[in-house]
C-alpha positions in Angstrom: 33.8 11.5 -21.7 30.1 10.8 -20.9 31.0 9.6 -17.4 33.2 12.6 -16.7 30.3 14.9 -17.7 27.9 13.0 -15.5 30.2 13.4 -12.5 30.6 17.1 -13.2 26.8 17.6 -13.6 25.7 15.6 -10.6 26.4 18.3 -7.9 24.7 20.9 -10.1 21.6 18.6 -10.5 21.4 18.2 -6.7 21.1 22.0 -6.3 18.3 22.3 -8.8 14.6 22.3 -7.7 14.2 19.3 -10.1 16.7 16.7 -10.8 16.9 16.7 -14.6 16.7 13.2 -16.2 19.5 13.8 -18.8 20.6 10.2 -18.7 17.3 8.4 -17.9 15.5 7.1 -21.0 12.9 5.7 -18.6 12.1 9.1 -17.2 12.1 10.7 -20.6 9.7 8.0 -22.0 7.5 8.3 -19.0 7.4 12.1 -19.3 6.3 11.8 -23.0 3.6 9.3 -22.2 2.3 11.4 -19.3 2.1 14.4 -21.6 0.3 12.2 -24.2 -2.2 11.0 -21.6 -2.8 14.5 -20.4 -3.6 15.6 -24.0 -5.9 12.5 -24.5 -7.9 13.4 -21.4 -8.2 17.0 -22.6 -9.4 15.8 -25.9 -12.0 13.5 -24.3 -13.3 16.4 -22.3 -13.4 18.8 -25.2 -16.7 19.6 -27.1 -15.4 17.3 -29.9 -14.6 14.5 -27.4 -16.5 11.7 -25.8 -20.1 12.5 -24.6 -19.7 10.1 -21.7 -16.4 11.6 -20.5 -17.8 15.2 -20.9 -20.6 14.3 -18.5 -18.4 13.0 -15.7 -17.7 15.1 -12.6 -15.5 14.7 -9.5 -18.4 13.2 -7.7 -19.1 10.5 -10.3 -15.5 9.5 -10.9 -14.0 9.7 -7.4 -15.5 6.4 -6.3 -13.8 4.8 -9.3 -10.4 5.9 -7.9 -10.9 3.9 -4.7 -12.0 0.8 -6.8 -9.0 1.1 -9.2 -6.5 1.5 -6.3 -7.8 -1.6 -4.6 -7.6 -3.5 -7.9 -4.0 -2.3 -8.3 -3.2 -3.5 -4.8 -4.7 -6.9 -5.6 -2.7 -7.1 -8.8 0.4 -6.1 -6.8 -0.2 -9.1 -4.6 0.1 -11.2 -7.7 3.2 -9.4 -8.7 4.8 -10.6 -5.4 4.5 -14.1 -7.0 6.0 -13.0 -10.3 2.8 -12.2 -12.2 3.3 -8.6 -13.3 1.0 -8.2 -16.4 -2.1 -7.3 -14.4 -0.1 -5.0 -12.2 1.1 -2.9 -15.1 -2.4 -2.6 -16.5 -4.0 -1.7 -13.1 -1.3 1.0 -12.4 -2.1 2.4 -15.8 -5.8 2.6 -14.9 -4.9 4.5 -11.7 -2.7 6.9 -13.7 -5.6 7.6 -16.0 -8.0 8.4 -13.2 -5.4 10.7 -11.5 -5.1 12.5 -14.8 -8.8 12.6 -15.4 -9.6 13.9 -11.9 -6.9 16.5 -12.1 -8.5 17.7 -15.4 -11.8 18.4 -13.5 -10.0 20.5 -11.0 -8.2 22.4 -13.7 -11.4 23.1 -15.5 -12.9 24.5 -12.3 -9.9 26.7 -11.8 -8.4 25.0 -8.8 -5.2 23.2 -9.9 -3.8 21.2 -12.8 -2.0 17.9 -13.1 1.3 19.9 -13.4 0.6 21.5 -10.1 0.1 18.1 -8.5 3.4 17.0 -10.0 5.1 20.1 -8.7 3.8 19.5 -5.2 5.0 15.9 -5.0 8.4 16.6 -6.6 9.1 19.5 -4.2 7.8 17.4 -1.2 10.1 14.5 -2.1 13.1 16.7 -2.4 12.3 18.5 0.8 11.7 15.3 2.8 14.9 13.6 1.6 17.7 16.0 2.7 19.9 12.9 3.2 19.8 12.5 -0.6 19.5 16.0 -2.0 21.3 18.2 0.6 23.3 16.4 3.3 24.4 12.8 2.6 26.0 12.7 6.1 22.7 12.2 7.8 22.6 8.9 9.6 20.2 6.1 8.5 18.7 5.9 12.0 17.8 9.6 11.8 16.0 9.4 8.4 12.5 8.4 9.7 12.7 10.9 12.5 13.7 13.6 10.1 10.8 12.7 7.8 8.3 13.1 10.6 9.9 16.4 11.8 10.0 17.9 8.3 6.3 16.9 7.7 5.3 18.4 11.0 7.1 21.7 10.1 5.3 21.8 6.8 1.9 21.5 8.5 2.8 24.0 11.1 4.0 26.6 8.6 0.7 26.5 6.8 -1.6 26.4 9.8 -0.1 27.2 13.2 -2.5 25.2 15.3 -2.5 21.9 17.1 -2.2 19.0 14.7 -2.2 15.3 15.7 0.5 13.1 14.3 -2.3 10.9 13.0 -3.8 13.5 10.8 -3.8 12.5 7.2 -4.5 8.8 7.8 -7.6 8.0 5.7 -10.5 6.9 7.9 -11.6 4.5 5.1 -8.5 2.3 5.3 -9.0 -1.4 6.0 -8.6 -2.0 9.8 -5.3 -4.0 9.4 -3.7 -1.3 7.2 -5.1 1.4 9.6 -3.3 -0.3 12.5 0.0 -0.4 10.6 -0.3 3.3 9.7 -1.1 4.4 13.2 1.7 2.3 14.7 4.1 3.8 12.1 3.2 7.3 13.1 3.7 6.6 16.8 7.2 5.1 16.3 8.2 8.3 14.5 8.2 10.1 17.8 9.9 7.2 19.7 6.8 5.5 21.1 7.6 1.8 20.6 8.7 -1.4 22.1 12.5 -1.9 22.2 12.6 -5.1 20.2 10.5 -8.0 18.9 10.9 -10.0 22.2 9.2 -7.2 24.1 6.3 -7.3 21.6 6.1 -11.1 21.9 5.7 -10.7 25.7 2.9 -8.1 25.0 1.3 -10.6 22.7 1.3 -13.2 25.5 -0.1 -10.7 27.9 -2.9 -9.7 25.5 -3.7 -13.3 24.7 -4.1 -14.0 28.5 -6.4 -11.0 28.8 -8.5 -12.4 25.9 -8.7 -15.8 27.6 -10.0 -14.1 30.8 -12.5 -12.0 28.9 -13.8 -15.1 27.1 -14.2 -16.9 30.5 -15.7 -14.0 32.5 -16.5 -10.9 30.5 -19.1 -9.5 28.1 -19.1 -9.9 24.4 -18.1 -6.2 24.0 -15.1 -6.8 26.4 -14.1 -9.9 24.4 -14.2 -7.8 21.2 -12.0 -5.1 22.8 -9.4 -7.6 24.0 -9.3 -9.4 20.6 -8.7 -6.0 19.0 -5.8 -5.3 21.4 -4.3 -8.7 20.5 -4.6 -8.0 16.8 -3.1 -4.6 17.1 -0.2 -6.0 19.1 0.4 -8.7 16.4 0.5 -5.9 13.7 3.3 -4.3 15.7 5.1 -7.6 16.0 4.9 -7.9 12.2 6.4 -4.4 11.9 9.3 -5.3 14.2 9.9 -8.4 12.1 9.9 -6.2 9.0 6.8 -8.0 7.7 3.9 -6.2 6.1 0.9 -7.5 8.1 -1.5 -6.8 5.3 0.5 -8.8 2.8 1.1 -11.6 5.3 -2.6 -12.0 6.0 -3.6 -11.6 2.3 -1.0 -14.3 1.4 -2.4 -16.7 4.0 -6.0 -16.0 2.9 -5.1 -16.7 -0.7 -3.3 -19.9 0.3 -6.2 -21.1 2.4 -8.7 -20.4 -0.5 -6.5 -22.2 -3.0 -6.1 -25.2 -0.7 -9.8 -25.4 0.2 -10.7 -25.2 -3.5 -8.5 -28.4 -3.8 -10.6 -29.9 -1.0 -13.8 -29.0 -3.0 -12.4 -30.7 -6.1 -11.4 -33.9 -4.1 -14.9 -34.0 -2.6 -16.5 -33.5 -6.0 -14.2 -36.2 -7.5 -15.5 -38.7 -4.9 -19.1 -37.7 -5.9 -20.0 -36.3 -2.5 -21.8 -33.1 -1.4 -19.5 -30.7 0.2 -22.3 -29.3 2.5 -23.1 -32.8 3.8 -19.5 -34.0 4.3 -18.8 -34.5 8.0 -16.1 -32.4 9.7 -13.7 -35.4 10.2 -13.9 -36.2 6.5 -13.2 -32.6 5.5 -10.1 -32.7 7.7 -9.0 -35.8 5.8 -9.5 -34.1 2.5 -7.6 -31.0 3.9 -4.6 -33.2 4.7 -4.7 -34.7 1.2 -4.9 -31.2 -0.3 -1.8 -30.3 1.7 0.1 -33.3 0.4 -0.9 -32.5 -3.2 0.3 -29.0 -2.7 3.6 -30.1 -1.2 4.1 -32.6 -4.1 3.3 -29.9 -6.7 5.8 -27.5 -5.1 8.6 -30.1 -5.1 7.9 -31.2 -8.7 10.4 -29.5 -11.1 8.8 -27.4 -13.8 9.1 -28.7 -17.3 
């Protein structure tokens, strides 16, 4: 009976401006907690609330949002390795700040958290016609449709020239910025045909860097190195690898292995800063062997 009712209700839900979570305990629980957090923030900001929270403004708290988002991303990297506890907590901190900042805007008469929820719900429904309107849309057309719908939204609100790169935050880390810019360009079909074509471009850029190192100025070398890095980011995209995650993973792996080198040097009662390069290389190889042995040892 329940399944029959769900099948009957589904086409009606798809026509509603909001898909009602009748059979989603997770959505109902999240909705209750979101309402509870909204009320907690209102209480903190009230005359009977917290003196510190009452003194805060958009200007004082906005920098915290950047910091908390970065902490959430770092915790997310750990989640990739199966450590989810910190990720849950950091996402909660981000949710609190989103609610807190929205409260400032509501108090100043601009918009409320409910308005922000409304915007994102309507946007997601509008940008997913292949889910909520026309399931026959082909998978290869989904990204192009997304870009087209987004452009139409901007054009309707402001009929002037708008670059496809508008909306990309200028404060993004360079690697992430390269990914975002590349993703925007491919939405209008500006891309290499496959990863082999990108690899050939990598070889070309590497040769240009070699020539710049041999004959050009430092500024030219920097430009050619930037071209090579940008092309490698695009290679990662073609391989369906997140370049930011790949580099972060390698950086963490290098740090962990070098910390093992530090421990080995310390165990031999040597000073790391006075250890010759060839000895450090020997310790590095030992650290790699220890790492390999640890990974092959069954956990108890």
